[in-house]
PyMOL commands that place a pseudoatom at each C-alpha (Angstrom):
pseudoatom trace, name=CA, resn=MET, resi=1, chain=A, elem=C, hetatm=0, pos=[134.604, 120.371, 119.621]
pseudoatom trace, name=CA, resn=LYS, resi=2, chain=A, elem=C, hetatm=0, pos=[132.797, 119.080, 115.836]
pseudoatom trace, name=CA, resn=GLU, resi=3, chain=A, elem=C, hetatm=0, pos=[130.984, 115.906, 117.780]
pseudoatom trace, name=CA, resn=TYR, resi=4, chain=A, elem=C, hetatm=0, pos=[130.093, 118.682, 119.962]
pseudoatom trace, name=CA, resn=LEU, resi=5, chain=A, elem=C, hetatm=0, pos=[128.680, 121.270, 117.760]
pseudoatom trace, name=CA, resn=LYS, resi=6, chain=A, elem=C, hetatm=0, pos=[126.907, 118.502, 116.394]
pseudoatom trace, name=CA, resn=LYS, resi=7, chain=A, elem=C, hetatm=0, pos=[124.713, 117.293, 119.714]
pseudoatom trace, name=CA, resn=ILE, resi=8, chain=A, elem=C, hetatm=0, pos=[124.238, 121.135, 120.192]
pseudoatom trace, name=CA, resn=LEU, resi=9, chain=A, elem=C, hetatm=0, pos=[122.449, 121.728, 116.417]
pseudoatom trace, name=CA, resn=LYS, resi=10, chain=A, elem=C, hetatm=0, pos=[120.774, 118.227, 116.574]
pseudoatom trace, name=CA, resn=LYS, resi=11, chain=A, elem=C, hetatm=0, pos=[118.964, 119.046, 120.334]
pseudoatom trace, name=CA, resn=ILE, resi=12, chain=A, elem=C, hetatm=0, pos=[117.943, 122.349, 118.745]
pseudoatom trace, name=CA, resn=ASN, resi=13, chain=A, elem=C, hetatm=0, pos=[116.650, 120.616, 115.661]
pseudoatom trace, name=CA, resn=THR, resi=14, chain=A, elem=C, hetatm=0, pos=[114.637, 118.215, 117.589]
pseudoatom trace, name=CA, resn=ILE, resi=15, chain=A, elem=C, hetatm=0, pos=[113.197, 121.460, 119.696]
pseudoatom trace, name=CA, resn=THR, resi=16, chain=A, elem=C, hetatm=0, pos=[112.100, 123.154, 116.246]
pseudoatom trace, name=CA, resn=ILE, resi=17, chain=A, elem=C, hetatm=0, pos=[110.942, 120.016, 115.105]
pseudoatom trace, name=CA, resn=ASP, resi=18, chain=A, elem=C, hetatm=0, pos=[108.575, 120.040, 117.748]
pseudoatom trace, name=CA, resn=VAL, resi=19, chain=A, elem=C, hetatm=0, pos=[107.595, 123.712, 117.754]
pseudoatom trace, name=CA, resn=ILE, resi=20, chain=A, elem=C, hetatm=0, pos=[107.355, 123.752, 114.105]
pseudoatom trace, name=CA, resn=ASN, resi=21, chain=A, elem=C, hetatm=0, pos=[105.176, 120.871, 114.617]
pseudoatom trace, name=CA, resn=PHE, resi=22, chain=A, elem=C, hetatm=0, pos=[102.735, 122.563, 116.858]
pseudoatom trace, name=CA, resn=VAL, resi=23, chain=A, elem=C, hetatm=0, pos=[101.907, 125.170, 115.574]
pseudoatom trace, name=CA, resn=LEU, resi=24, chain=A, elem=C, hetatm=0, pos=[101.457, 123.443, 112.361]
pseudoatom trace, name=CA, resn=LEU, resi=25, chain=A, elem=C, hetatm=0, pos=[99.108, 120.585, 113.609]
pseudoatom trace, name=CA, resn=LEU, resi=26, chain=A, elem=C, hetatm=0, pos=[96.796, 123.074, 116.094]
pseudoatom trace, name=CA, resn=PRO, resi=27, chain=A, elem=C, hetatm=0, pos=[95.033, 124.746, 114.124]
pseudoatom trace, name=CA, resn=VAL, resi=28, chain=A, elem=C, hetatm=0, pos=[94.211, 121.571, 111.644]
pseudoatom trace, name=CA, resn=TYR, resi=29, chain=A, elem=C, hetatm=0, pos=[93.059, 119.527, 114.698]
pseudoatom trace, name=CA, resn=PHE, resi=30, chain=A, elem=C, hetatm=0, pos=[91.148, 122.565, 116.286]
pseudoatom trace, name=CA, resn=ILE, resi=31, chain=A, elem=C, hetatm=0, pos=[89.639, 123.373, 112.344]
pseudoatom trace, name=CA, resn=GLY, resi=32, chain=A, elem=C, hetatm=0, pos=[89.284, 119.574, 112.083]
pseudoatom trace, name=CA, resn=VAL, resi=33, chain=A, elem=C, hetatm=0, pos=[88.195, 117.889, 115.043]
pseudoatom trace, name=CA, resn=GLY, resi=34, chain=A, elem=C, hetatm=0, pos=[86.111, 121.311, 116.483]
pseudoatom trace, name=CA, resn=LEU, resi=35, chain=A, elem=C, hetatm=0, pos=[84.516, 122.247, 113.239]
pseudoatom trace, name=CA, resn=SER, resi=36, chain=A, elem=C, hetatm=0, pos=[82.944, 118.424, 112.819]
pseudoatom trace, name=CA, resn=SER, resi=37, chain=A, elem=C, hetatm=0, pos=[81.992, 118.476, 116.678]
pseudoatom trace, name=CA, resn=LEU, resi=38, chain=A, elem=C, hetatm=0, pos=[80.189, 121.497, 116.368]
pseudoatom trace, name=CA, resn=LEU, resi=39, chain=A, elem=C, hetatm=0, pos=[78.541, 120.889, 113.172]
pseudoatom trace, name=CA, resn=CYS, resi=40, chain=A, elem=C, hetatm=0, pos=[76.955, 117.657, 114.487]
pseudoatom trace, name=CA, resn=ARG, resi=41, chain=A, elem=C, hetatm=0, pos=[75.995, 119.010, 118.194]
pseudoatom trace, name=CA, resn=PHE, resi=42, chain=A, elem=C, hetatm=0, pos=[74.502, 121.543, 116.087]
pseudoatom trace, name=CA, resn=PHE, resi=43, chain=A, elem=C, hetatm=0, pos=[72.468, 119.063, 113.561]
pseudoatom trace, name=CA, resn=ARG, resi=44, chain=A, elem=C, hetatm=0, pos=[71.973, 116.787, 116.387]
pseudoatom trace, name=CA, resn=LYS, resi=45, chain=A, elem=C, hetatm=0, pos=[71.527, 113.626, 114.252]
pseudoatom trace, name=CA, resn=LYS, resi=46, chain=A, elem=C, hetatm=0, pos=[70.732, 110.568, 115.865]
pseudoatom trace, name=CA, resn=GLN, resi=47, chain=A, elem=C, hetatm=0, pos=[71.255, 107.053, 115.366]
pseudoatom trace, name=CA, resn=LYS, resi=48, chain=A, elem=C, hetatm=0, pos=[68.245, 105.020, 115.020]
pseudoatom trace, name=CA, resn=THR, resi=49, chain=A, elem=C, hetatm=0, pos=[68.529, 101.633, 117.251]
pseudoatom trace, name=CA, resn=LYS, resi=50, chain=A, elem=C, hetatm=0, pos=[68.574, 99.165, 115.047]
pseudoatom trace, name=CA, resn=LYS, resi=51, chain=A, elem=C, hetatm=0, pos=[68.438, 95.303, 114.979]
pseudoatom trace, name=CA, resn=SER, resi=52, chain=A, elem=C, hetatm=0, pos=[71.794, 93.267, 114.953]
pseudoatom trace, name=CA, resn=TYR, resi=53, chain=A, elem=C, hetatm=0, pos=[72.944, 91.465, 111.991]
pseudoatom trace, name=CA, resn=TRP, resi=54, chain=A, elem=C, hetatm=0, pos=[74.821, 88.794, 114.615]
pseudoatom trace, name=CA, resn=ILE, resi=55, chain=A, elem=C, hetatm=0, pos=[73.408, 85.192, 113.348]
pseudoatom trace, name=CA, resn=ASP, resi=56, chain=A, elem=C, hetatm=0, pos=[73.834, 83.396, 116.617]
pseudoatom trace, name=CA, resn=SER, resi=57, chain=A, elem=C, hetatm=0, pos=[75.635, 79.999, 115.966]
pseudoatom trace, name=CA, resn=GLU, resi=58, chain=A, elem=C, hetatm=0, pos=[74.760, 76.541, 117.779]
pseudoatom trace, name=CA, resn=LYS, resi=59, chain=A, elem=C, hetatm=0, pos=[77.548, 75.072, 119.748]
pseudoatom trace, name=CA, resn=THR, resi=60, chain=A, elem=C, hetatm=0, pos=[79.096, 72.125, 118.166]
pseudoatom trace, name=CA, resn=SER, resi=61, chain=A, elem=C, hetatm=0, pos=[82.525, 70.062, 120.013]
pseudoatom trace, name=CA, resn=LYS, resi=62, chain=A, elem=C, hetatm=0, pos=[84.990, 69.209, 117.420]
pseudoatom trace, name=CA, resn=LYS, resi=63, chain=A, elem=C, hetatm=0, pos=[87.772, 66.990, 117.192]
pseudoatom trace, name=CA, resn=TYR, resi=64, chain=A, elem=C, hetatm=0, pos=[91.145, 69.244, 117.883]
pseudoatom trace, name=CA, resn=GLU, resi=65, chain=A, elem=C, hetatm=0, pos=[92.345, 67.543, 114.564]
pseudoatom trace, name=CA, resn=GLU, resi=66, chain=A, elem=C, hetatm=0, pos=[89.122, 69.246, 112.718]
pseudoatom trace, name=CA, resn=TYR, resi=67, chain=A, elem=C, hetatm=0, pos=[90.663, 72.845, 113.301]
pseudoatom trace, name=CA, resn=LEU, resi=68, chain=A, elem=C, hetatm=0, pos=[93.987, 72.400, 112.103]
pseudoatom trace, name=CA, resn=LYS, resi=69, chain=A, elem=C, hetatm=0, pos=[93.925, 72.163, 108.936]
pseudoatom trace, name=CA, resn=GLN, resi=70, chain=A, elem=C, hetatm=0, pos=[90.316, 74.313, 107.946]
pseudoatom trace, name=CA, resn=TYR, resi=71, chain=A, elem=C, hetatm=0, pos=[91.663, 75.927, 104.673]
for i in range(1, 71): cmd.bond("trace and resi %d" % i, "trace and resi %d" % (i + 1))
show_as sticks, trace
zoom trace
């Protein structure tokens, strides 16, 4: 009887936690993500195109042993 009661209470506890998390996190999501999305759309900040900072490297073929102990 005790084990059966523990299983039932555990399921009720899990359902309660899921509902509470959903109810508490839903407004946080809408306030945080929704508000920031609306602000970005309102101000329409555009990104400027910049040159890439990547540097092309020369392709060299090294021996396998040189790659083993690099540090």
